[in-house]
N, C-alpha and C positions, 0 to 999 in steps of 0.2 A: 504494500500500500504506500509506503514512504520511500520506495526505491532502495531498500536495504540499508538505510542510514541508521545511526545509533538512536534508539528511542529515548535515551537520556537527554538528548537535546530538546525534546518536546516539553520537558518540565519547565525550563526557564521561559520558553515561548508561551506556555500556558499562563504562567504567573504574570508575565508582562502584559499579556493580552487582557487578563482579568483586571489588573490594575488600571490599564488604559481605559477599559470599559467603565469602571467605577468612576474615574475622574471625568470622563465625558458625560456620564449620567448625572454626576454631581453638578455640572454646569448647566445641563439642559432641563432638569426637573426642578420644580419649585420647592421640594422638600429635601431634607438632608438624607442622602443615600447611606452615608456612613453610620447613621444611627441604627441601621438594621443589621449590623454585623453579628449580633448574637443569634439572630434567626438564621443567618448563613452558616454559622458554626453548628447549630443544631441540625440543619439539613445535611451538612457534610458528615456529621457524626452518625446520623441515621443511615446514610448511604454506606458508611464504612461497616456498620453493624449488620445491615441486611444484604450487603453485596455478596454474591457467591464468589468463593475463592477457588482458584485452580490448584492451590497448594495441597498436595496429598498428605503432607506430614501432619495436618490438623485432624486427619481421620484416625489417628492412632488411639 
């Protein structure tokens, strides 16, 4: 999908893209986007809890 490149490079790209999106929304929307970061942390936590893992060592 990514031409055989290192997937580790996608992590900083994702972080910078998210930060850029937050700052653009901060300027365009009339309310403070950064005040919703606890909700974002809860959503990420729920995703980590309920996401299926491909790691077979957890099945022991």
